[in-house]
C-alpha positions in Angstrom: 67.1 -70.2 -160.9 67.8 -68.6 -164.2 67.3 -64.7 -164.3 65.1 -63.1 -167.1 68.2 -61.8 -168.6 69.7 -64.9 -168.8 67.1 -66.9 -171.0 68.7 -69.5 -173.5 67.9 -72.3 -175.3 68.7 -75.7 -173.6 68.5 -78.6 -175.9 69.0 -82.3 -175.0 70.0 -85.3 -177.1 70.6 -88.7 -176.4 69.7 -92.4 -177.5 65.9 -93.8 -176.4 65.6 -94.4 -173.0 68.4 -92.5 -172.0 66.5 -90.2 -169.8 66.3 -87.0 -172.1 62.5 -86.0 -171.3 62.8 -87.2 -167.5 66.2 -84.6 -167.5 64.1 -82.0 -169.0 61.4 -82.7 -166.6 63.7 -82.3 -163.8 65.1 -79.1 -165.2 61.5 -77.8 -165.6 60.8 -78.4 -162.3 63.8 -76.7 -160.6 62.7 -73.5 -162.6 65.4 -73.9 -165.3 62.8 -73.0 -168.3 60.0 -74.3 -169.9 59.6 -77.7 -172.1 59.3 -77.7 -176.0 58.7 -80.9 -177.5 59.4 -81.2 -180.8 58.0 -84.3 -181.3 54.5 -83.1 -181.2 55.1 -81.5 -184.5 55.2 -85.3 -185.9 52.4 -86.4 -184.0 50.1 -83.5 -185.1 51.3 -84.0 -188.8 50.3 -87.8 -188.3 46.9 -87.1 -186.5 46.1 -84.2 -189.7 47.2 -87.3 -191.9 44.4 -89.7 -190.3 47.1 -92.4 -189.8 47.5 -94.4 -186.8 49.4 -93.0 -184.0 52.2 -95.3 -184.0 56.1 -95.1 -184.2 56.0 -96.5 -187.7 53.6 -93.8 -188.9 55.8 -91.4 -186.9 58.9 -92.4 -188.5 57.3 -92.3 -191.9 56.1 -89.0 -191.4 59.6 -88.0 -189.6 61.3 -88.9 -192.9 59.0 -87.5 -195.3 59.1 -84.3 -193.9 62.9 -84.4 -193.5 63.3 -85.6 -197.0 61.1 -82.4 -198.3 62.1 -79.6 -196.3 65.5 -81.0 -194.9 67.1 -82.2 -191.5 66.3 -79.3 -189.8 62.7 -79.1 -190.8 61.4 -79.6 -186.9 63.6 -77.4 -185.8 62.4 -74.8 -188.4 58.9 -75.7 -187.1 59.7 -75.3 -183.5 61.4 -71.6 -184.0 58.2 -69.6 -183.8 57.0 -71.2 -180.0 60.8 -71.0 -179.4 60.9 -67.3 -179.7 58.0 -66.8 -178.2 59.0 -68.1 -175.0 62.5 -66.2 -175.2 60.5 -63.1 -175.8 58.6 -64.0 -172.6 61.6 -63.8 -170.6 62.1 -67.5 -170.2 64.8 -70.5 -171.2 63.1 -73.1 -173.4 64.2 -76.7 -173.0 63.9 -78.5 -176.3 63.2 -82.2 -175.9 65.3 -83.3 -178.4 68.0 -82.9 -181.0 68.9 -86.0 -183.7 70.9 -84.2 -185.9 73.7 -81.6 -186.4 71.6 -79.6 -188.9 68.6 -79.1 -185.9 71.7 -78.0 -183.6 73.1 -75.5 -186.5 69.9 -74.0 -187.1 68.9 -73.2 -183.5 72.6 -71.8 -183.2 72.2 -69.3 -186.4 68.6 -68.7 -185.6 68.0 -68.0 -181.8 70.0 -64.5 -180.7 70.2 -66.4 -177.1 72.6 -68.7 -175.8 72.6 -72.6 -177.3 73.3 -75.1 -174.6 73.2 -79.0 -175.6 73.3 -81.4 -172.8 74.1 -84.9 -174.3 72.3 -87.8 -171.8 74.5 -90.9 -171.9 73.0 -94.6 -170.7 74.3 -97.9 -170.6 72.6 -99.8 -173.6 71.5 -102.7 -171.1 70.3 -100.0 -168.6 68.0 -98.5 -171.3 66.8 -101.8 -172.7 65.6 -102.3 -169.3 63.8 -99.1 -168.7 62.4 -99.1 -172.0 61.1 -102.5 -171.5 58.7 -101.6 -168.5 58.1 -98.2 -169.7 54.1 -97.7 -169.8 54.2 -95.3 -172.9 55.3 -97.1 -176.0 57.5 -99.7 -174.8 60.4 -101.0 -176.9 61.7 -104.4 -176.8 65.6 -104.7 -177.4 65.4 -105.8 -181.1 63.4 -102.6 -182.0 65.9 -100.2 -179.6 68.7 -102.1 -181.5 67.1 -100.8 -185.1 66.0 -97.4 -183.3 69.8 -96.7 -182.5 71.1 -97.8 -185.8 68.8 -95.6 -187.6 69.6 -92.5 -185.0 73.2 -93.0 -184.9 73.9 -93.7 -188.7 70.9 -92.2 -190.4 70.7 -89.0 -188.4 74.2 -88.8 -187.1 72.9 -88.3 -183.7 76.6 -89.8 -182.6 78.0 -86.7 -183.9 75.5 -84.2 -181.9 76.3 -86.1 -178.8 80.0 -86.1 -179.3 79.1 -81.9 -179.7 77.3 -81.8 -176.5 79.1 -79.2 -174.0 77.5 -81.1 -171.0 77.2 -84.5 -170.9 75.1 -86.3 -167.9 75.8 -90.0 -167.3 72.3 -91.7 -166.1 73.0 -94.9 -165.2 71.8 -94.8 -161.7 69.2 -93.3 -159.6 66.4 -90.8 -160.1 68.2 -88.9 -157.5 71.3 -89.1 -159.1 70.1 -87.6 -162.1 68.5 -84.6 -160.2 71.6 -84.0 -158.5 73.5 -83.9 -161.8 71.0 -81.6 -163.6 71.1 -79.5 -160.6 74.8 -79.0 -160.7 74.4 -78.3 -164.5 71.6 -75.6 -163.7 74.1 -74.3 -161.0 76.9 -73.8 -163.8 74.4 -71.5 -165.8 73.8 -69.0 -163.1 
């Protein structure tokens, strides 16, 4: 739906279970761009260290890399891939931004427009979704700890507040699909 001269970086943010990945899958499905899962840089590093593929290992690696290379470390690692997608004339869909430093890094280093979407979902709905998720389910206690970590340590609350677009995802998949189609229509 976007023309080659309108490629941009569309990044998504939100708490666990809000529907970030689902939202990007929908956007990719309607032709809005190509997804880049930035978390793949974490899982690759966990594997290269021979660590078990657990949320604990991933958090340890994320924290170590951010401590060594700064809060925008994963945005820096993603930039060559992002530039390749943009140079091919496609919009890139970034999953996901967690801190203001990542957002600012993309804005400073991408010649194309950067658009930030926040996906917001009620906590009870996020808890329900995550408890039945087949890949890496999260219980309510673990979710509360993760929310606290992301909102305070990473500063995700500020990123969500800075988003140009907010998508409320408390309804059905079809409701989310319609909201994202409206969002994509605004970009034409």
